[in-house]
C-alpha positions as CSV (number, residue, x, y, z in Angstrom):
1,R,48.3,52.0,58.9
2,G,50.7,50.1,61.0
3,S,54.0,48.1,61.1
4,V,55.3,44.5,61.4
5,N,57.3,43.7,64.4
6,L,60.4,41.7,63.2
7,K,60.5,40.0,66.6
8,G,58.1,37.1,66.0
9,A,57.1,38.6,62.6
10,R,54.2,39.9,64.7
11,I,51.3,42.1,63.5
12,D,51.0,44.3,66.6
13,D,50.6,47.8,65.4
14,L,47.4,48.4,63.4
15,H,45.2,51.6,63.0
16,L,42.0,51.6,61.0
17,V,42.2,54.9,59.3
18,D,38.7,54.7,57.7
19,Y,37.1,54.6,61.2
20,R,37.3,57.3,63.9
21,V,36.8,57.1,67.6
22,T,34.0,59.7,67.5
23,T,31.9,61.4,64.8
24,D,34.4,64.3,64.8
25,P,36.5,63.9,61.6
26,A,39.5,65.1,63.6
27,S,39.2,62.4,66.2
28,P,41.9,59.7,66.2
29,P,41.5,56.5,64.1
30,I,40.6,53.2,65.8
31,V,43.6,51.4,67.2
32,L,42.9,47.7,66.7
33,L,46.3,46.1,67.5
34,S,49.1,47.3,69.8
35,P,52.4,45.8,70.9
36,S,53.3,43.7,74.0
37,G,54.4,45.7,77.0
38,I,51.8,48.4,76.8
39,A,48.3,48.5,78.4
40,G,45.8,46.6,76.3
41,A,48.4,44.9,74.2
42,Y,46.7,42.9,71.3
43,F,48.5,41.2,68.5
44,G,48.5,38.2,66.1
45,E,51.4,36.0,65.0
46,F,52.4,32.7,63.4
47,G,55.2,30.3,64.2
48,F,56.3,26.7,64.2
49,S,56.7,23.8,66.6
50,G,59.1,20.9,66.1
51,A,60.2,17.7,67.8
52,G,63.6,17.0,69.2
53,G,64.6,20.5,70.3
54,I,64.8,21.9,66.7
55,A,65.2,25.7,66.7
56,V,62.1,27.0,64.9
57,P,60.6,30.5,64.6
58,G,58.5,31.5,67.6
59,P,57.4,34.6,69.5
60,D,61.0,35.6,70.3
61,T,62.5,34.9,66.9
62,L,64.1,37.9,65.2
63,W,63.4,37.7,61.5
64,S,65.6,39.5,58.8
65,A,64.0,41.9,56.4
66,P,65.4,44.0,53.5
67,A,66.3,47.6,54.5
68,D,63.4,50.1,54.1
69,A,60.9,47.4,53.2
70,V,57.3,48.5,53.1
71,L,54.3,46.2,53.1
72,S,51.4,47.3,50.9
73,P,48.8,45.7,48.7
74,T,51.2,45.9,45.8
75,A,54.4,45.1,47.7
76,P,54.7,42.0,49.9
77,L,57.2,41.8,52.7
78,D,59.9,39.1,52.5
79,L,61.4,37.9,55.7
80,S,63.9,35.1,56.5
81,Y,65.3,33.2,59.4
82,D,68.2,30.6,59.5
83,N,68.2,28.4,62.5
84,G,71.9,27.6,62.0
85,A,71.2,23.9,61.9
86,G,70.2,23.4,58.3
87,L,66.7,24.9,58.3
88,I,66.0,28.1,56.4
89,F,62.6,29.8,56.7
90,H,61.4,32.2,54.1
91,R,58.2,34.1,55.0
92,K,56.2,36.3,52.6
93,I,53.6,38.5,54.1
94,S,51.1,40.1,51.8
95,I,48.0,42.2,52.4
96,D,44.9,42.8,50.2
97,Q,43.1,46.1,49.8
98,K,41.3,45.6,53.1
99,Y,42.2,43.6,56.2
100,M,43.5,40.2,55.2
101,F,47.1,39.3,55.7
102,T,48.5,36.2,54.1
103,F,51.5,34.4,55.5
104,V,53.3,32.0,53.1
105,D,56.2,30.2,54.8
106,S,58.6,28.1,52.8
107,V,60.9,25.9,54.8
108,E,64.1,24.5,53.2
109,N,65.7,21.5,54.9
110,K,69.4,21.5,54.1
111,S,70.2,19.2,56.9
112,S,71.0,15.5,56.5
113,A,67.9,14.3,58.4
114,P,64.2,14.7,57.9
115,V,62.4,17.1,60.2
116,S,58.8,17.3,61.4
117,L,57.2,20.7,61.7
118,A,53.7,22.0,62.6
119,S,52.6,25.6,62.1
120,Y,50.7,27.4,64.7
121,G,49.0,30.8,65.1
122,R,47.8,32.8,68.0
123,I,46.0,36.0,68.9
124,A,46.8,37.4,72.3
125,R,44.9,40.0,74.1
126,F,46.0,41.4,77.4
127,G,43.2,42.5,79.7
128,E,39.5,42.2,79.1
129,P,38.2,44.9,76.8
130,S,35.9,47.5,78.3
131,T,33.2,46.6,75.7
132,A,33.2,42.9,76.7
133,E,29.6,42.9,77.7
134,A,27.4,41.0,75.3
135,S,23.6,41.2,74.8
136,I,20.9,39.2,73.3
137,V,21.7,40.4,69.8
138,L,25.5,40.7,70.1
139,H,28.4,38.4,70.9
140,I,31.8,39.8,72.0
141,G,34.7,37.5,72.7
142,P,36.2,34.2,71.5
143,I,34.6,32.8,68.3
144,G,35.4,30.2,65.7
145,V,34.1,27.8,63.1
146,F,35.5,24.3,63.3
147,G,34.4,22.3,60.2
148,D,31.5,19.9,60.9
149,Q,31.4,21.1,64.5
150,G,30.1,24.4,63.3
151,Q,30.4,27.7,65.0
152,K,31.6,27.9,68.6
153,T,31.4,31.0,70.8
154,A,32.4,31.8,74.4
155,S,32.5,34.9,76.6
156,Y,35.6,36.2,78.2
157,S,34.2,35.2,81.6
158,D,33.6,31.6,80.3
159,I,37.3,31.3,79.2
160,K,38.5,32.9,82.4
161,K,36.6,30.3,84.4
162,A,37.5,27.3,82.2
163,K,41.2,28.3,81.8
164,E,41.3,26.3,78.5
165,T,38.7,25.2,76.0
166,A,39.9,23.1,73.1
167,Y,38.1,21.9,70.0
168,A,38.8,18.6,68.2
169,K,40.7,18.5,64.9
170,A,38.7,20.0,62.1
171,T,39.1,20.9,58.4
172,K,37.8,24.2,57.1
173,G,37.2,27.0,59.6
174,W,38.9,29.8,61.6
175,I,39.3,31.0,65.1
176,G,39.7,34.4,66.8
177,L,38.4,37.2,69.0
178,T,35.5,39.5,68.0
179,D,34.4,42.9,69.2
180,K,31.2,44.7,68.3
181,Y,32.6,46.2,65.1
182,W,36.1,44.7,64.8
183,A,37.6,41.2,64.8
184,V,41.0,39.5,64.6
185,T,41.0,35.9,63.4
186,L,43.4,33.2,62.3
187,V,42.5,31.4,59.1
188,P,44.5,28.2,58.5
189,D,44.7,26.5,55.1
190,Q,41.2,25.4,54.5
191,A,42.4,22.0,53.2
192,A,44.6,21.3,56.3
193,P,43.2,19.9,59.5
194,F,43.7,22.1,62.6
195,T,43.0,22.1,66.3
196,G,41.6,25.3,67.9
197,R,41.8,26.5,71.5
198,F,40.8,29.4,73.7
199,I,42.9,29.9,76.9
200,H,43.3,32.4,79.7
201,A,46.6,33.1,81.5
202,E,45.7,34.5,84.9
203,A,49.2,35.7,85.7
204,A,49.4,38.0,82.7
205,E,45.6,38.5,82.4
206,M,45.9,37.3,78.8
207,Y,43.2,35.8,76.6
208,Q,44.4,33.8,73.7
209,A,42.8,32.2,70.6
210,D,45.2,29.8,68.9
211,M,45.3,27.1,66.3
212,R,47.8,24.3,65.3
213,T,48.0,22.3,62.1
214,D,49.1,18.7,61.8
215,A,52.9,18.1,61.6
216,T,54.5,17.9,58.2
217,T,57.6,15.8,57.6
218,I,60.2,17.5,55.4
219,A,62.8,15.2,54.0
220,A,66.5,16.1,53.9
221,G,67.2,18.3,50.8
222,S,63.6,19.1,50.2
223,S,61.2,21.9,51.2
224,A,57.6,22.5,52.3
225,T,55.2,25.4,52.2
226,F,52.7,26.5,54.9
227,T,50.0,29.1,54.2
228,N,47.9,30.9,56.9
229,R,45.9,34.0,56.9
230,L,45.2,36.7,59.5
231,F,42.1,38.9,59.4
232,A,42.4,42.1,61.4
233,G,39.8,44.8,60.7
234,A,36.2,45.9,60.4
235,K,33.3,43.5,60.1
236,E,31.9,44.9,56.9
237,V,29.1,42.7,55.6
238,P,30.0,42.6,51.8
239,L,33.7,42.1,52.7
240,L,33.0,39.1,55.0
241,N,30.8,37.6,52.4
242,S,33.5,38.0,49.7
243,Y,36.1,36.3,52.0
244,R,33.6,33.5,52.5
245,D,32.8,33.1,48.8
246,E,35.8,34.2,46.9
247,G,38.4,33.6,49.6
248,K,36.8,30.2,50.3
249,I,36.8,30.7,54.1
250,E,34.2,28.5,55.7
251,K,31.2,30.5,57.1
252,F,33.3,33.6,57.6
253,D,30.2,35.7,57.5
254,L,29.3,34.3,60.9
255,L,31.7,36.9,62.4
256,I,28.5,39.0,62.5
257,N,25.9,37.7,64.9
258,W,22.6,38.1,63.0
259,G,20.7,36.6,65.9
260,I,17.8,34.1,66.0
261,L,15.8,36.3,63.6
262,Y,18.6,36.2,61.0
263,F,16.0,35.3,58.3
264,L,14.6,38.8,58.8
265,T,17.7,40.7,59.9
266,Q,19.9,39.9,56.9
267,P,17.3,40.8,54.2
268,L,16.4,43.9,56.2
269,F,20.0,45.0,56.3
270,H,20.5,44.4,52.6
271,L,17.3,46.3,51.8
272,I,18.4,49.3,54.0
273,D,21.9,49.2,52.4
274,W,20.4,49.2,48.9
275,L,18.1,52.1,49.8
276,F,21.1,53.9,51.3
277,R,23.0,53.6,48.0
278,L,19.8,55.0,46.3
279,F,19.2,58.0,48.7
280,G,22.7,58.5,50.2
281,N,21.4,58.7,53.8
282,F,20.7,55.8,56.1
283,G,18.1,57.7,58.0
284,V,16.1,58.3,54.8
285,A,16.6,54.6,54.0
286,I,15.0,53.7,57.3
287,L,12.0,56.0,56.6
288,A,11.7,54.3,53.2
289,V,11.9,50.8,54.8
290,T,9.1,51.8,57.2
291,V,6.9,52.7,54.2
292,L,7.6,49.4,52.6
293,V,6.9,47.5,55.8
294,K,3.6,49.3,56.2
295,A,2.8,48.4,52.6
296,A,3.6,44.8,53.2
297,F,1.3,44.7,56.3
298,F,-1.4,46.8,54.7
299,P,-3.9,44.0,54.0
300,L,-3.7,42.9,57.7
301,A,-3.8,46.5,59.0
302,N,-6.7,47.3,56.7
303,R,-8.8,44.5,58.0
304,S,-7.8,45.4,61.5
305,Y,-8.8,49.0,61.3
306,K,-12.1,48.1,59.5
307,S,-12.9,45.7,62.4
308,M,-12.1,48.5,64.9
309,S,-14.3,50.9,63.0
310,K,-17.2,48.4,63.2
311,M,-16.5,48.1,66.9
312,R,-16.9,51.9,67.2
313,Q,-20.2,51.7,65.4
314,L,-21.4,49.1,67.8
315,Q,-20.6,51.1,70.9
316,P,-24.3,52.0,71.6
317,Q,-25.3,48.4,71.5
318,I,-22.3,47.3,73.7
319,Q,-23.2,50.1,76.2
320,A,-26.8,48.9,76.3
321,L,-25.7,45.3,77.0
322,R,-23.5,46.5,79.8
323,E,-26.3,48.4,81.4
324,R,-28.7,45.5,81.0
325,Y,-26.3,43.1,82.7
326,A,-24.7,45.6,85.1
327,D,-24.9,43.0,87.9
328,D,-23.6,40.1,85.9
329,K,-20.3,40.7,84.2
330,V,-20.0,37.2,82.9
331,K,-23.3,37.4,81.1
332,A,-22.4,40.8,79.8
333,Q,-19.3,39.4,78.3
334,Q,-21.1,36.5,76.8
335,A,-23.7,38.8,75.2
336,Q,-20.9,41.0,73.8
337,M,-19.2,38.0,72.2
338,E,-22.5,36.9,70.7
339,L,-22.8,40.4,69.2
340,F,-19.3,40.3,67.8
341,K,-19.9,36.8,66.3
342,R,-23.2,37.9,64.7
343,E,-21.6,41.1,63.2
344,K,-18.4,39.1,62.2
345,I,-16.0,41.2,64.3
346,N,-12.8,40.1,65.9
347,P,-12.4,42.1,69.1
348,V,-8.6,41.6,69.2
349,A,-8.1,42.5,65.6
350,G,-6.5,45.8,66.6
351,C,-3.6,44.0,68.2
352,W,-2.4,42.1,65.2
353,P,-0.7,45.0,63.3
354,V,1.4,45.7,66.4
355,L,2.2,42.0,67.2
356,V,3.3,41.1,63.7
357,Q,5.7,44.1,63.5
358,I,7.5,43.2,66.7
359,P,9.9,40.8,64.9
360,V,10.6,43.6,62.4
361,F,11.3,46.0,65.2
362,F,13.8,43.6,66.9
363,S,15.4,42.9,63.5
364,L,15.9,46.6,62.8
365,Y,17.3,47.0,66.3
366,S,19.9,44.3,65.5
367,V,20.8,45.9,62.2
368,L,21.3,49.3,63.8
369,Y,23.2,47.8,66.8
370,I,25.6,45.3,65.3
371,N,26.4,46.4,61.8
372,I,29.3,48.7,61.3
373,E,27.7,50.2,58.2
374,M,25.3,51.9,60.6
375,R,28.1,53.1,62.9
376,Q,28.3,56.9,62.9
377,A,25.8,57.1,60.0
378,P,24.3,60.6,60.2
379,F,20.7,61.7,59.7
380,F,19.7,65.3,59.6
381,G,20.1,68.0,62.3
382,W,21.5,66.9,65.6
383,I,21.6,63.1,64.8
384,K,25.2,62.4,63.8
385,D,25.0,58.7,64.6
386,L,21.9,56.6,64.0
387,S,23.4,53.7,65.9
388,A,23.7,55.8,69.1
389,P,20.9,57.3,71.3
390,D,19.6,60.8,70.6
391,P,22.3,63.0,72.3
392,T,19.8,65.7,73.3
393,T,17.7,65.9,76.4
394,V,14.7,67.9,77.5
395,F,16.3,68.4,81.0
396,N,18.8,70.9,79.7
397,L,16.3,72.3,77.2
398,F,18.0,70.5,74.3
399,G,21.4,72.1,74.9
400,L,20.3,75.6,75.8
401,I,21.4,75.1,79.4
402,P,25.2,74.4,79.7
403,W,24.7,71.3,81.8
404,Q,25.1,67.6,81.0
405,P,22.5,65.6,82.9
406,P,23.2,62.0,84.1
407,G,22.3,59.1,81.9
408,F,18.9,58.4,83.3
409,L,17.8,62.0,82.4
410,M,18.8,61.7,78.8
411,L,15.4,62.1,77.1
412,G,16.0,63.4,73.6
413,A,13.9,65.1,71.1
414,W,13.2,62.1,68.9
415,P,12.1,59.9,71.8
416,I,9.7,62.7,72.7
417,V,8.4,62.8,69.1
418,M,8.0,59.1,69.2
419,G,6.0,59.3,72.5
420,V,3.8,62.1,71.2
421,T,2.9,60.2,68.0
422,M,2.2,57.0,70.0
423,W,0.0,59.0,72.3
424,L,-1.9,60.6,69.4
425,Q,-2.3,57.2,67.7
426,M,-3.9,55.8,70.9
427,R,-6.2,58.8,71.1
428,L,-7.8,57.8,67.8
429,N,-9.8,55.4,70.0
430,P,-11.5,56.4,73.2
431,S,-10.0,55.3,76.5
432,P,-11.4,52.0,77.8
433,P,-14.0,52.2,80.5
434,D,-12.2,50.0,83.0
435,P,-10.1,52.2,85.3
436,A,-7.1,49.8,85.4
437,Q,-7.1,49.5,81.6
438,R,-7.4,53.3,81.4
439,I,-4.3,53.8,83.5
440,V,-2.3,51.5,81.3
441,F,-3.7,53.2,78.2
442,N,-2.6,56.6,79.5
443,W,0.8,55.7,80.8
444,M,2.0,53.4,78.0
445,P,3.3,56.3,75.7
446,V,5.3,57.7,78.7
447,I,6.8,54.4,79.6
448,F,7.8,53.7,75.9
449,T,9.3,57.2,75.6
450,Y,11.6,56.6,78.5
451,M,12.4,53.1,77.5
452,L,13.3,54.0,74.0
453,A,15.4,57.0,75.0
454,S,18.4,54.8,75.3
455,F,17.8,52.9,72.1
456,P,19.6,53.8,68.8
457,A,18.2,57.0,67.3
458,G,17.5,55.2,64.0
459,L,15.1,52.8,65.8
460,V,13.3,55.7,67.5
461,I,12.9,57.5,64.2
462,Y,11.5,54.3,62.7
463,W,9.0,54.0,65.5
464,A,7.9,57.7,65.3
465,W,7.5,57.6,61.5
466,N,5.6,54.3,61.8
467,N,3.2,55.9,64.3
468,A,2.7,58.8,62.0
469,L,1.9,56.5,59.0
470,S,-0.5,54.5,61.2
471,I,-2.4,57.6,62.3
472,L,-2.8,58.6,58.7
473,Q,-3.8,55.1,57.6
474,Q,-6.3,54.5,60.4
475,T,-7.9,58.0,59.9
476,V,-8.5,57.3,56.2
477,I,-10.0,53.9,56.8
478,M,-12.2,55.1,59.6
479,R,-13.6,57.8,57.5
480,R,-14.2,55.4,54.6
481,Q,-16.2,53.2,57.0
482,G,-18.3,56.2,58.0
483,V,-16.9,56.5,61.5
484,K,-16.3,59.9,62.9
485,V,-12.6,60.5,63.8
486,D,-12.7,61.9,67.3
487,L,-9.0,62.6,67.6
488,L,-9.3,66.2,68.7
489,D,-12.2,65.4,71.1
490,N,-10.3,62.5,72.6
491,V,-7.1,64.5,73.1
492,M,-9.0,67.4,74.7
493,A,-10.8,65.0,77.0
494,S,-7.7,63.2,78.0
495,L,-6.1,66.6,78.9
496,G,-9.2,67.5,80.9
497,L,-9.8,70.6,78.7
498,K,-13.2,69.6,77.4
499,A,-16.1,67.8,79.1
500,K,-16.7,64.6,77.3
501,P,-18.7,61.6,78.7
502,P,-16.6,58.4,79.1
503,A,-16.7,56.6,75.8
504,Q,-17.0,52.8,75.7
505,G,-14.9,50.2,74.1
506,G,-11.2,49.7,73.7
507,T,-8.6,49.3,71.1
508,G,-8.5,45.6,71.0
């Protein structure tokens, strides 16, 4: 929903009615673009530049429009401007069913001399957005694709420092400004060379992304047509892909920063999205993806847990070696390694299931953090937004006490569930005999609980569910290997509720 400002034929009033500020359906829609003169002004426009002082449409040009004209996907908006010196400009603005505006400018030269015109476009943003901070998995700020030069990005601070950054002439590409979920970009004719530029005007605290095409000479009595597009909307993955493929916009999908693990992040997103369409809930889709990931890594985990089970069976022999070489730790270690080699056991096998899933963990984090499809996606109960942290906290008894703790005390129910499942999984194996290792072993679930409390709830749910599946898998494999599962004894011992001699060995 919005309007076209006839001064400059500017798109400077745009509300995204399908997206709300909060999860409350009654909250206001996202305001993407707003007119000059108000705080946070943000707009896009196209104009012309000409040689010899020719009057051409620019930021201050007042275009003419039919009375009561309305721009819609089925009704383009026709504008006109007569410079009074023989040049008549006709502009047709159309919009598709989503967020792409198309500007088709037809210029009639009724003068007695040829004229040379170049079209330009600019996106102006006044003031640095409050969400301008970037992260390792997210880019916010100036962005563009410039033909063979590829994708170029810069932060607001980079542009503020440089004042101006220009890119050489390129064919095929686009330029604009991107936020976490939204973007505004200029898309020139993909067959016409253009020059892109990012600038910062300190006096007005304005950031600008602009482009300029090569000049076109229009002979007397003839006309020329210029076509440009303006994207202003949500960075929806299927939509950007369609603009790239069907709209022939070079690498337009790069508006979404998939990160260095894009080869995992993109397939993971499409898998979750497919499961969402199947189950109707992104949270359930994440649970299903966790099961599929566990299935994919099952052979590795199976070998790992078998190796760990054999380690448990060898604990009496390992303890005997340690007692025999109590005064020579080096020789004790050598004897243990000979034992492992003889029994064909890899002492670090237990670490591999965790290590190989770290890339999957970060890829899922990227999917939850950067993709608008996950924004405000609900799960069950109190989780209304899987891309945001769990909103509850134990420090106000999960909402029973009418007090909102500070951010560092936000320790929600799902992070606690994740910490408990991690603690239980570690208790499937006895604590290591080394005191330093035992301290790390005991405190690791607590550290991870606090660390993940600020992560997206969907990621915490994934980790908790993954822990639960790992507990089940390891328990079944240990029993099949004839190893006693001492989970309850180990838990009781770690809580000091049951006397149990210190067990030997570690988790790998």
